Structures are given as structure tokens and as C-alpha cells.
C-alpha positions as CSV (number, residue, x, y, z in Angstrom):
1,X,-165.1,-95.1,-38.4
2,X,-161.3,-95.9,-38.8
3,X,-160.9,-92.7,-40.7
4,X,-162.5,-90.7,-37.8
5,X,-160.2,-92.4,-35.3
6,X,-157.2,-91.4,-37.4
7,X,-158.4,-87.8,-37.5
8,X,-158.9,-87.7,-33.7
9,X,-155.5,-89.2,-33.2
10,X,-153.9,-86.6,-35.4
11,X,-155.7,-83.8,-33.5
12,X,-154.6,-85.2,-30.1
13,X,-151.0,-85.6,-31.3
14,X,-151.0,-82.0,-32.5
15,X,-152.4,-80.8,-29.2
16,X,-149.7,-82.7,-27.2
17,X,-147.0,-81.3,-29.5
18,X,-148.2,-77.8,-29.0
19,X,-148.2,-78.2,-25.2
20,X,-144.7,-79.6,-25.2
21,X,-143.5,-76.7,-27.3
22,X,-145.1,-74.1,-25.1
23,X,-143.9,-75.6,-21.8
24,X,-141.1,-73.5,-20.5
25,X,-141.8,-70.6,-22.9
26,X,-142.4,-67.1,-21.4
27,X,-146.0,-66.3,-20.3
28,X,-147.7,-64.2,-22.9
29,X,-150.0,-61.3,-21.9
30,X,-153.4,-62.9,-21.1
31,X,-156.9,-61.8,-21.9
32,X,-158.4,-59.5,-19.3
33,X,-160.0,-61.3,-16.5
34,X,-158.3,-64.7,-17.0
35,X,-156.1,-66.2,-14.3
36,X,-152.6,-66.4,-15.8
37,X,-149.5,-65.6,-13.8
38,X,-148.8,-66.6,-10.2
39,X,-146.2,-64.3,-8.7
40,X,-144.8,-64.7,-5.2
41,X,-142.8,-61.8,-3.9
42,X,-140.4,-62.2,-1.0
43,X,-139.4,-59.3,1.3
44,X,-136.1,-59.1,3.0
45,X,-134.5,-56.3,5.0
46,X,-131.2,-56.8,6.8
47,X,-128.5,-59.5,6.5
48,X,-126.0,-60.1,9.4
49,X,-123.8,-63.0,10.4
50,X,-124.3,-62.7,14.1
51,X,-127.0,-65.1,15.1
52,X,-127.8,-63.0,18.2
53,X,-129.1,-60.2,15.9
54,X,-131.4,-62.4,13.8
55,X,-135.1,-61.9,14.1
56,X,-138.2,-60.9,12.2
57,X,-136.3,-58.6,9.9
58,X,-132.7,-59.9,10.1
59,X,-131.4,-63.2,8.7
60,X,-128.0,-64.5,7.8
61,X,-126.4,-64.1,4.4
62,X,-126.1,-67.9,4.2
63,X,-129.9,-68.3,4.7
64,X,-130.5,-65.8,1.9
65,X,-128.2,-67.7,-0.4
66,X,-130.0,-70.9,0.5
67,X,-133.3,-69.3,-0.3
68,X,-132.1,-68.4,-3.8
69,X,-130.6,-71.8,-4.4
70,X,-133.9,-73.5,-3.5
71,X,-135.9,-71.1,-5.7
72,X,-133.6,-71.8,-8.6
73,X,-133.8,-75.6,-8.1
74,X,-137.5,-75.3,-8.3
75,X,-137.4,-73.5,-11.7
76,X,-138.1,-70.0,-10.4
77,X,-136.7,-67.1,-12.3
78,X,-136.2,-63.7,-10.6
79,X,-138.0,-60.7,-12.2
80,X,-138.1,-56.9,-11.7
81,X,-140.9,-54.4,-11.6
82,X,-139.9,-53.3,-15.1
83,X,-140.5,-56.8,-16.4
84,X,-144.0,-56.8,-14.8
85,X,-144.8,-53.5,-16.4
86,X,-143.5,-54.6,-19.8
87,X,-145.6,-57.8,-19.6
88,X,-148.8,-55.8,-18.7
89,X,-148.1,-53.3,-21.5
90,X,-147.6,-56.0,-24.0
91,X,-144.0,-55.1,-24.7
92,X,-142.3,-57.9,-22.7
93,X,-142.8,-61.3,-21.3
94,X,-142.4,-63.2,-18.0
95,X,-140.8,-66.6,-17.3
96,X,-142.9,-69.6,-16.6
97,X,-142.3,-69.4,-12.9
98,X,-141.5,-65.8,-11.9
99,X,-140.5,-64.8,-8.4
100,X,-139.6,-61.3,-7.1
101,X,-136.9,-60.7,-4.5
102,X,-137.3,-57.4,-2.7
103,X,-135.2,-55.7,0.0
104,X,-136.5,-52.7,1.9
105,X,-134.5,-49.8,3.3
106,X,-131.2,-50.5,1.5
107,X,-129.0,-51.3,4.4
108,X,-125.3,-51.5,3.6
109,X,-125.6,-55.2,4.3
110,X,-127.4,-55.5,1.0
111,X,-124.3,-54.2,-0.8
112,X,-121.9,-56.2,1.4
113,X,-123.7,-59.6,1.4
114,X,-126.8,-59.8,-0.9
115,X,-125.3,-58.2,-4.0
116,X,-122.4,-60.7,-4.3
117,X,-124.8,-63.6,-3.7
118,X,-127.0,-62.2,-6.5
119,X,-124.0,-61.9,-8.8
120,X,-122.9,-65.4,-8.2
121,X,-126.3,-66.7,-9.2
122,X,-127.1,-64.1,-11.9
123,X,-130.3,-63.3,-10.0
124,X,-132.2,-59.9,-9.8
125,X,-133.6,-58.0,-6.8
126,X,-135.7,-55.0,-6.3
127,X,-134.3,-52.5,-3.7
128,X,-136.5,-50.0,-1.9
129,X,-134.3,-47.1,-1.0
130,X,-135.0,-44.5,1.7
131,X,-133.4,-41.3,0.4
132,X,-132.6,-39.7,3.7
133,X,-130.6,-42.7,4.8
134,X,-128.7,-42.8,1.5
135,X,-127.9,-39.1,1.8
136,X,-126.8,-39.5,5.5
137,X,-124.4,-42.4,4.9
138,X,-123.0,-40.9,1.7
139,X,-121.9,-37.9,3.7
140,X,-120.8,-39.8,6.8
141,X,-117.6,-41.7,7.5
142,X,-119.4,-43.6,10.3
143,X,-120.1,-47.0,8.8
144,X,-120.8,-50.2,10.5
145,X,-122.5,-53.2,9.0
146,X,-124.9,-53.5,11.9
147,X,-126.6,-50.2,11.3
148,X,-125.3,-48.3,8.3
149,X,-127.2,-47.8,5.0
150,X,-125.8,-48.0,1.4
151,X,-124.3,-44.9,-0.2
152,X,-125.4,-43.4,-3.5
153,X,-122.1,-44.6,-5.0
154,X,-122.8,-48.1,-3.9
155,X,-126.4,-47.9,-5.1
156,X,-125.2,-46.7,-8.5
157,X,-122.7,-49.5,-8.8
158,X,-125.4,-52.1,-8.2
159,X,-127.8,-50.4,-10.6
160,X,-125.2,-50.5,-13.4
161,X,-124.8,-54.2,-12.9
162,X,-128.3,-54.8,-14.3
163,X,-129.1,-57.0,-11.4
164,X,-130.5,-54.5,-8.9
165,X,-133.6,-52.3,-9.6
166,X,-134.0,-49.2,-7.4
167,X,-137.5,-48.3,-6.3
168,X,-138.8,-45.4,-4.2
169,X,-139.3,-46.1,-0.5
170,X,-139.8,-42.4,0.2
171,X,-137.3,-39.7,1.0
172,X,-138.2,-39.2,4.7
173,X,-141.5,-40.9,5.4
174,X,-140.0,-44.1,6.8
175,X,-140.8,-43.2,10.3
176,X,-143.4,-43.2,13.1
177,X,-143.6,-39.8,14.6
178,X,-146.7,-39.1,16.7
179,X,-149.7,-39.7,14.5
180,X,-147.5,-39.9,11.4
181,X,-147.2,-43.5,10.2
182,X,-145.1,-43.9,7.1
183,X,-146.7,-42.3,4.0
184,X,-150.3,-42.6,5.4
185,X,-152.6,-39.6,5.6
186,X,-152.8,-38.4,9.2
187,X,-156.2,-38.3,10.8
188,X,-157.6,-34.8,10.4
189,X,-155.0,-33.8,7.8
190,X,-156.6,-31.9,4.9
191,X,-156.4,-34.0,1.7
192,X,-154.7,-31.2,-0.2
193,X,-152.1,-30.8,2.5
194,X,-151.5,-34.5,2.5
195,X,-151.1,-34.7,-1.2
196,X,-148.7,-31.8,-1.2
197,X,-146.6,-33.5,1.5
198,X,-146.5,-36.8,-0.2
199,X,-145.8,-35.3,-3.6
200,X,-142.9,-33.3,-2.2
201,X,-141.3,-36.1,-0.4
202,X,-141.6,-38.8,-3.1
203,X,-140.7,-36.3,-5.8
204,X,-137.5,-35.4,-4.0
205,X,-136.6,-39.1,-3.9
206,X,-137.3,-39.5,-7.6
207,X,-134.9,-36.6,-8.4
208,X,-132.2,-38.1,-6.2
209,X,-132.4,-41.5,-8.0
210,X,-132.2,-39.7,-11.3
211,X,-129.2,-37.6,-10.2
212,X,-127.1,-40.3,-8.6
213,X,-128.1,-43.4,-10.6
214,X,-129.7,-42.2,-13.8
215,X,-132.9,-44.1,-13.2
216,X,-136.5,-43.1,-12.5
217,X,-138.3,-45.4,-10.1
218,X,-141.5,-46.8,-11.4
219,X,-142.8,-48.3,-8.2
220,X,-143.5,-46.9,-4.7
221,X,-142.7,-49.1,-1.8
222,X,-145.0,-48.2,1.0
223,X,-143.1,-47.5,4.3
224,X,-144.2,-50.1,6.8
225,X,-146.8,-51.2,4.3
226,X,-149.0,-48.4,5.5
227,X,-151.4,-47.6,2.7
228,X,-153.7,-44.6,2.3
229,X,-156.4,-44.5,-0.3
230,X,-155.5,-40.9,-0.9
231,X,-152.0,-41.8,-2.0
232,X,-152.9,-43.8,-5.1
233,X,-154.1,-40.9,-7.3
234,X,-151.0,-38.9,-6.4
235,X,-148.7,-41.8,-7.2
236,X,-150.4,-42.4,-10.5
237,X,-150.3,-38.7,-11.4
238,X,-146.5,-38.7,-10.6
239,X,-146.0,-41.5,-13.2
240,X,-145.7,-44.5,-10.9
241,X,-146.9,-47.8,-12.4
242,X,-146.8,-50.1,-9.4
243,X,-146.7,-50.2,-5.6
244,X,-145.4,-52.8,-3.2
245,X,-147.3,-53.5,0.0
246,X,-146.7,-55.7,3.0
247,X,-149.9,-57.8,2.5
248,X,-148.7,-61.4,2.7
249,X,-150.3,-63.1,-0.2
250,X,-149.3,-64.6,-3.6
251,X,-150.2,-62.3,-6.5
252,X,-152.4,-63.7,-9.3
253,X,-151.9,-61.4,-12.2
254,X,-154.3,-61.2,-15.2
255,X,-152.7,-58.4,-17.1
256,X,-154.8,-55.7,-15.5
257,X,-152.5,-52.8,-14.8
258,X,-154.4,-51.8,-11.7
259,X,-153.2,-55.0,-10.0
260,X,-149.6,-53.7,-10.0
261,X,-150.6,-51.1,-7.4
262,X,-151.3,-53.6,-4.7
263,X,-148.6,-56.2,-5.0
264,X,-148.4,-58.4,-1.9
265,X,-145.1,-59.7,-0.3
266,X,-144.1,-62.3,2.2
267,X,-141.7,-61.1,4.9
268,X,-138.9,-63.5,5.3
269,X,-138.0,-63.8,9.1
270,X,-135.3,-65.8,10.7
271,X,-136.2,-69.4,11.1
272,X,-138.7,-69.6,8.2
273,X,-137.2,-70.3,4.8
274,X,-138.5,-69.2,1.5
275,X,-139.3,-72.9,0.8
276,X,-141.5,-73.1,3.9
277,X,-143.2,-69.8,3.1
278,X,-144.1,-70.7,-0.5
279,X,-145.0,-74.3,0.1
280,X,-147.5,-73.3,2.8
281,X,-149.5,-71.2,0.3
């Protein structure tokens, strides 16, 4: 009996030691179907100092910095789409508490305010760029922090830092025009025509990112979060491995590559901090 107790004690001690060694280690790729990694994704748009301009899609630079500081204090580590893909493919790992910081549209305020804040904290962010806006403000001398977008030169500088990952937010589909809503298929539009329109626009943006920044986006950021079932096979055929939506939910990833095409994100409005958003889930 005493010998059995000793054996049980040894087994328990070994188990506790294994747990303590694994705690804080990167999450390994799980078996298919098992709940493994919890990934919250936060979605930001515009940063401005004037409180009168704050709202659903505009917050202050100080609030963004406070969000990052809280996340870091809680043990979160910022990750990119490339890291997710590497983890799913078995060629990389994820931290114990991953979080993804995303910015849509690539306003110049990201370069002016968010980028220095990221640099100060060595944090990463995923930037969804609209090609037409980048083209327009690269060619224009009319720049104002309230409304201008980042130039290709600014985008390239941020990419080269290793802290900003560029992703495809379309070239010119970020608009509501009549029945056209972002990258969605229009009612009555022939599937073949839609696929050609989507492929042409998104492909143009891919080429621009490669030309200006030397990178090929691996994720499509749905404009306005407007998703069409017909878009998915086109995106996959074009080589995309992920897509970001506006569905507000935490992502529970099991290692299934298909999950990366419906990544949910929480919009961060003025007046509701990242802490409040994540602690309410």
C-alpha cells in the first residue's frame, strides 16, 4: 500500500511539473476538432485628438495606447495573420494569450498616431488598406489628419518595421453605390460577372501591394463586413488564406484552416475600452 502511494505521488508530481513547464509556452497546433486557442480581434479605424470628432469609428490616440497597455498588463501578445496561418500549417506557433489588433482603411492617422504607439510597445497590427485611397493621397498634396489616407511610401515604411502587416481591403470596393455594397454580389448580377469584377479589383490591389511594399496580402478584409458566399471560392483561388469580417465574436480556433476565412472582430468605439469589450465576453 505504501509503495502504491509513493508511485501515485511520483505520477502527480511529474504531472504538476509538466504543467508548470508548459505554462507560458506557445500553443502548439491542436488535433482537429479540439478547442484550443481563444483569439479576440479588435477593429479600429481612425484616431483623432479632437473629442468632438470621436464616435463609433473614431477614438483618441491616448485611448488606443491605453487599450494596448491594458492588453499587455493582462498577458496578451499581439499577433498577425501570418502567424495564424503558420500555426494552422504547423510551421509556427502562437503565444499563450494571442490578440489581434486591426485597423481598417489605412487613414493617415494610423501612421501619425498608431504606428509610434505600436513602436513604443513593440506591438503588431494588421492594416487593411484600400488601394484607391492610397493611390489618391500618394499623388495628392492635400493632406489633413482629419480625412487623408496613408501614402504608399508611408505604408512601405511601416511594413519594413516588421510591426505592421498589410492586408487587402479591396482596391475600389469600399463604397455604397446604388445596390453595390462593398464586395458583395449585387442582386441579379450573374455569378460569372461578379467573380470577374471581384477578381479584377482584388487582384489590382494585390499587385499594388507587391509593387510598392514588396508584400503579397494573405487575407481579404471585407469592406463594411459585407460577405457574399460567392466571394469565398474566388478568394481561395486567388491564394488568400484568411478573411476578416465584422462579426463581433471571439474566435475559438482548432487548427482548421477553414476557420480563418470567417474571423470575427470587435469594433472599438469611443467610450468603450478594449478592457470593457473583452471582459464582457
